[in-house]
Residue frames as qw, qx, qy, qz and C-alpha x, y, z in Angstrom:
[[0.698, -0.031, 0.375, 0.609, 22.42, 41.11, 83.52],
 [0.376, 0.869, 0.248, 0.206, 23.17, 43.41, 80.69],
 [0.511, 0.332, -0.131, 0.782, 25.58, 46.28, 80.28],
 [0.366, -0.762, -0.408, 0.346, 25.77, 48.69, 83.22],
 [0.327, 0.800, 0.099, 0.494, 26.11, 52.33, 82.15],
 [0.462, -0.883, 0.080, -0.032, 27.42, 53.31, 85.60],
 [0.798, -0.341, 0.294, 0.400, 30.77, 51.69, 84.83],
 [0.545, 0.208, 0.363, 0.727, 31.61, 53.74, 81.74],
 [0.054, 0.890, 0.206, -0.404, 31.75, 57.45, 81.22],
 [0.582, 0.167, 0.386, 0.696, 32.97, 59.39, 78.28],
 [0.113, 0.076, 0.183, 0.974, 32.59, 62.59, 76.32],
 [0.413, -0.368, -0.421, -0.719, 28.80, 62.25, 76.45],
 [0.547, -0.423, 0.384, -0.612, 28.54, 61.13, 80.08],
 [0.420, -0.150, 0.879, -0.168, 27.74, 57.72, 81.56],
 [0.777, 0.367, -0.022, -0.510, 26.37, 55.22, 79.09],
 [0.812, -0.002, 0.550, 0.196, 27.00, 52.16, 77.03],
 [0.205, 0.749, -0.378, -0.504, 29.37, 53.12, 74.23],
 [0.841, 0.197, 0.493, 0.106, 29.46, 50.98, 71.09],
 [0.090, 0.692, -0.461, -0.548, 31.69, 51.12, 68.02],
 [0.891, 0.395, -0.006, -0.225, 31.68, 49.37, 64.67],
 [0.646, 0.546, -0.472, 0.249, 35.45, 48.88, 64.70],
 [0.830, -0.456, -0.247, 0.206, 37.19, 46.99, 67.54],
 [0.557, 0.224, -0.158, 0.784, 40.22, 49.29, 67.17],
 [0.204, -0.637, -0.024, -0.743, 38.08, 52.11, 68.58],
 [0.797, -0.553, -0.174, -0.169, 37.25, 50.01, 71.64],
 [0.820, 0.014, -0.252, 0.514, 40.95, 49.31, 72.14],
 [0.192, 0.546, -0.149, 0.802, 41.49, 53.02, 72.88],
 [0.482, -0.567, 0.088, -0.662, 39.27, 52.81, 75.97],
 [0.891, -0.222, -0.395, 0.040, 40.26, 49.47, 77.54],
 [0.214, -0.784, 0.475, -0.337, 42.05, 49.64, 80.85],
 [0.460, 0.294, -0.821, 0.165, 44.37, 47.04, 82.32],
 [0.820, -0.481, 0.002, -0.311, 43.10, 44.56, 84.89],
 [0.220, 0.667, -0.677, 0.220, 46.31, 43.75, 86.73],
 [0.087, 0.173, -0.922, 0.335, 45.29, 41.27, 89.42],
 [0.402, -0.438, -0.787, -0.166, 42.51, 39.15, 90.82],
 [0.305, -0.564, -0.578, 0.504, 40.24, 41.15, 93.11],
 [0.093, -0.131, 0.091, 0.983, 40.31, 44.51, 91.33],
 [0.509, -0.024, -0.286, -0.811, 36.87, 43.87, 89.81],
 [0.327, -0.124, 0.857, -0.377, 35.20, 41.48, 92.24],
 [0.718, 0.347, 0.355, -0.488, 31.88, 40.89, 90.42],
 [0.647, 0.606, -0.382, -0.263, 33.55, 40.29, 87.06],
 [0.143, 0.487, -0.852, 0.127, 36.25, 38.08, 88.54],
 [0.553, -0.040, 0.704, -0.444, 33.68, 36.01, 90.41],
 [0.802, 0.445, 0.162, -0.364, 32.02, 35.14, 87.07],
 [0.616, 0.667, -0.412, -0.077, 35.22, 34.55, 85.10],
 [0.350, 0.528, -0.721, 0.281, 37.74, 33.08, 87.50],
 [0.488, -0.303, 0.641, -0.509, 35.89, 31.39, 90.38],
 [0.930, 0.194, -0.127, -0.284, 35.77, 28.13, 88.45],
 [0.841, -0.315, 0.372, 0.234, 37.97, 25.09, 88.76],
 [0.697, 0.053, 0.381, 0.605, 41.23, 25.60, 86.85],
 [0.244, 0.846, 0.235, 0.412, 40.35, 29.25, 86.01],
 [0.573, -0.473, -0.132, 0.656, 43.14, 31.58, 87.10],
 [0.163, 0.969, 0.048, -0.178, 43.49, 35.30, 86.57],
 [0.830, 0.302, 0.044, 0.468, 46.42, 35.66, 84.14],
 [0.378, -0.627, 0.001, 0.681, 47.43, 39.19, 85.25],
 [0.006, -0.457, 0.332, 0.825, 47.64, 42.16, 82.89],
 [0.251, 0.380, 0.848, 0.272, 44.47, 41.39, 80.95],
 [0.228, 0.186, -0.081, -0.952, 42.19, 43.67, 78.90],
 [0.348, 0.396, 0.837, -0.145, 38.50, 42.98, 78.20],
 [0.286, 0.151, -0.325, -0.889, 36.34, 43.81, 75.18],
 [0.468, 0.302, 0.767, -0.319, 32.73, 42.67, 75.02],
 [0.061, 0.004, -0.659, -0.750, 31.34, 41.98, 71.55],
 [0.374, 0.420, 0.611, -0.557, 27.64, 42.78, 71.10],
 [0.106, 0.317, 0.696, 0.636, 25.24, 42.51, 68.19],
 [0.059, 0.524, 0.467, -0.710, 22.98, 45.55, 68.42],
 [0.215, 0.645, 0.540, 0.496, 20.40, 47.47, 66.42],
 [0.241, -0.307, -0.236, 0.890, 20.82, 51.21, 66.90],
 [0.204, 0.841, 0.491, -0.097, 18.40, 54.06, 66.45],
 [0.251, 0.951, 0.002, 0.179, 19.41, 57.68, 65.87],
 [0.751, -0.271, -0.004, 0.602, 23.10, 58.46, 65.94],
 [0.114, 0.992, -0.039, -0.046, 25.07, 61.70, 65.74],
 [0.794, 0.175, -0.055, 0.580, 28.56, 62.07, 64.33],
 [0.140, -0.980, 0.035, -0.136, 30.58, 64.71, 66.17],
 [0.656, 0.353, -0.394, 0.538, 34.14, 65.65, 67.00],
 [0.105, 0.327, -0.419, 0.840, 33.48, 67.88, 70.01],
 [0.120, -0.394, -0.856, 0.314, 30.21, 66.58, 71.57],
 [0.136, 0.539, 0.293, -0.778, 28.45, 69.78, 70.47],
 [0.396, 0.526, -0.278, -0.699, 28.27, 70.18, 66.69],
 [0.835, 0.253, 0.481, -0.087, 26.59, 67.62, 64.43],
 [0.319, -0.364, 0.602, 0.635, 29.09, 66.89, 61.63],
 [0.305, 0.355, 0.802, 0.371, 26.29, 66.11, 59.13],
 [0.070, 0.803, 0.502, 0.315, 24.02, 69.17, 59.47],
 [0.282, 0.398, -0.194, 0.851, 26.09, 71.65, 61.53],
 [0.506, -0.696, -0.248, -0.446, 23.42, 71.87, 64.24],
 [0.039, -0.485, 0.635, -0.601, 24.41, 72.60, 67.82],
 [0.725, -0.301, -0.605, -0.132, 23.61, 69.65, 70.13],
 [0.324, -0.672, 0.392, -0.539, 23.36, 69.77, 73.91]]
């Protein structure tokens, strides 16, 4: 189990992206329009008695995490706190 970094990519490449505000997550959700588009996920959620894919659904997974070092940036290069160039 767990979160699979191969399914998400962003400004910093593939990885598991977390945010403290659900509104930030909302910017990155994509529509799941029909059963079968995401076979593994649908198998776990909808292959149960009386479970039917509703169509046009969005998913957000809530996690409780402890994070280590973080960097605040606007362009994926410059650290907003100390001005250092990051690669």
